[in-house]
Structure formats: structure tokens, C-alpha cells
C-alpha positions as CSV (number, residue, x, y, z in Angstrom):
1,M,2.9,19.4,-240.2
2,A,3.5,16.3,-242.4
3,R,3.7,15.9,-246.2
4,I,1.3,12.9,-247.0
5,L,0.9,10.9,-250.2
6,L,-2.8,9.7,-250.2
7,V,-3.6,6.8,-252.6
8,D,-7.2,5.6,-253.2
9,D,-9.0,4.7,-256.4
10,E,-12.3,6.1,-255.3
11,E,-12.5,9.9,-255.9
12,P,-15.1,10.7,-253.2
13,I,-13.0,8.9,-250.5
14,R,-9.8,10.5,-251.7
15,G,-11.3,14.0,-251.6
16,F,-12.9,13.4,-248.1
17,L,-9.7,12.1,-246.6
18,K,-7.6,14.8,-248.2
19,R,-9.8,17.5,-246.7
20,G,-9.7,15.8,-243.3
21,L,-5.9,15.6,-243.4
22,E,-5.6,19.2,-244.5
23,M,-7.8,20.2,-241.5
24,D,-4.8,19.1,-239.4
25,G,-2.4,21.3,-241.4
26,H,-0.9,18.5,-243.5
27,S,0.2,18.9,-247.1
28,V,-1.5,16.2,-249.1
29,V,-0.7,14.9,-252.6
30,T,-3.2,12.4,-254.1
31,A,-2.9,9.5,-256.5
32,I,-5.6,7.4,-258.1
33,D,-4.0,3.9,-257.8
34,G,-0.8,2.2,-256.7
35,S,1.0,2.8,-260.0
36,D,0.2,6.5,-260.0
37,G,1.2,6.6,-256.3
38,L,4.6,5.1,-257.1
39,D,5.1,7.6,-259.9
40,R,4.3,10.5,-257.5
41,L,6.6,9.0,-254.8
42,T,9.5,8.6,-257.3
43,E,9.0,12.1,-258.8
44,A,9.2,13.6,-255.3
45,E,12.3,11.3,-254.5
46,G,10.4,9.9,-251.5
47,A,10.0,13.3,-249.9
48,F,6.8,12.3,-247.9
49,D,6.4,11.8,-244.2
50,L,3.6,9.3,-244.7
51,L,2.1,7.0,-247.4
52,L,-1.6,6.4,-246.7
53,T,-2.9,3.9,-249.2
54,D,-5.9,1.8,-249.8
55,I,-5.1,-1.9,-250.3
56,R,-7.6,-2.9,-253.0
57,M,-7.0,-0.9,-256.2
58,P,-6.6,-1.6,-259.9
59,L,-3.3,-1.8,-261.7
60,M,-1.1,-1.9,-258.5
61,D,-2.7,-2.6,-255.2
62,G,-1.6,-1.0,-251.9
63,I,0.5,-3.9,-250.7
64,A,2.5,-3.9,-253.9
65,L,2.9,-0.1,-253.6
66,A,4.0,-0.5,-250.0
67,L,6.6,-3.1,-250.8
68,A,8.0,-1.0,-253.7
69,A,7.9,2.2,-251.6
70,K,9.7,0.6,-248.7
71,R,12.3,-0.9,-251.0
72,D,13.1,2.5,-252.6
73,F,12.5,4.7,-249.6
74,P,13.2,2.6,-246.5
75,L,12.5,5.5,-244.0
76,L,9.0,6.2,-245.4
77,T,6.1,5.6,-242.9
78,I,3.3,3.6,-244.4
79,L,-0.3,3.2,-243.3
80,L,-2.7,0.9,-245.2
81,M,-6.5,1.2,-245.4
82,T,-9.0,-1.6,-246.3
83,G,-12.6,-2.6,-246.0
84,F,-12.0,-6.2,-246.8
85,A,-11.0,-8.9,-244.2
86,D,-9.0,-10.9,-246.7
87,Q,-6.9,-7.8,-247.6
88,R,-6.3,-7.1,-243.9
89,E,-5.1,-10.7,-243.5
90,R,-2.7,-10.1,-246.5
91,A,-1.3,-7.1,-244.6
92,R,-0.6,-9.0,-241.4
93,G,2.8,-10.2,-242.7
94,L,3.9,-6.7,-243.4
95,D,4.5,-5.6,-239.8
96,A,8.1,-4.8,-240.6
97,I,7.2,-2.2,-243.3
98,V,3.6,-1.0,-242.4
99,S,2.9,1.0,-239.3
100,D,-0.8,-0.1,-239.1
101,V,-3.9,-1.0,-241.1
102,L,-7.0,1.3,-240.8
103,T,-10.2,-0.8,-241.3
104,K,-13.1,0.7,-243.3
105,P,-15.5,2.0,-242.5
106,F,-13.9,4.5,-240.3
107,T,-14.7,8.0,-239.2
108,L,-12.7,11.0,-240.1
109,A,-11.8,11.4,-236.5
110,D,-10.5,7.8,-236.4
111,M,-8.3,8.4,-239.5
112,R,-7.0,11.7,-238.2
113,A,-6.1,10.1,-234.8
114,M,-4.3,7.2,-236.4
115,V,-2.3,9.4,-238.7
116,K,-1.3,11.5,-235.7
117,R,-0.3,8.5,-233.8
118,V,1.7,6.9,-236.6
119,L,3.5,10.1,-237.5
120,A,4.4,10.6,-233.8
121,G,5.8,7.1,-233.7
122,S,7.8,7.6,-236.8
123,R,9.3,10.8,-235.5
124,E,10.3,9.1,-232.2
125,A,11.9,6.3,-234.2
126,S,13.9,8.7,-236.3
127,F,15.2,10.5,-233.2
128,A,16.1,7.2,-231.6
129,A,18.1,6.2,-234.7
130,R,20.3,9.3,-234.5
């Protein structure tokens, strides 16, 4: 299964999503905001299959994290989450670096299905690039 970096500033959401991803056999590392997420990504030298991050967070938001992550680790697959329409609009211009945007509220089943789809797409793309 995949190694996932999950970044969300709300502990209950982070814990809920982590458990859901682990139900599918994924290994999940969590971070409390974009700055913490970038630190964890750098410490692991980008060794994640997926970055799943909320957009609206203190210190460094998910869009800034996505831009920095893609700059440093161009093969990293990125999935954003947001419950705010204005944040979703900000993410529209990031199609080249973000696989998709998951709109809150969503069910655990919705999130698991999108993660599965995005990871399958990133694996297909990496095979095609060989």
C-alpha cells in the first residue's frame, strides 16, 4: 500500500482520516500544519506516495505546501481538501501539480475512494514515463 503524509490542523479530522487510510493498509504520517508537513516531507526526503493536505491552515496553508512540495519533490502526488469555496477556487489554477480537490464535508468512503483513484492514476503515470 501507499505511504501517505496527511496534513490538517484539526486533530479530530486528522485522527479520523488517518484511521480511515490505515483501514486500507496505508502507512500514514501526520502533520499539524503546512510548515510541519514540509518539515516531515523534507526529513523523509520526499519518500511519500501521496500528500493529502487541507488548504486552510495557520502558518503555511495547503496551497503553499503543495507548491513547495512539488518544487522539491516533482514526482509527489498531491490531493487537497477544503470546505471553503474560495479556497477551492484558489486551487483551480494548480491542475498541473494537484491531482484533485476533495470538498468537505465528505464521507470516509468518499475520501478512501478518491485516494485509491489518485494513487492508481499516479502509478499509471509513473509506468508510462518509463
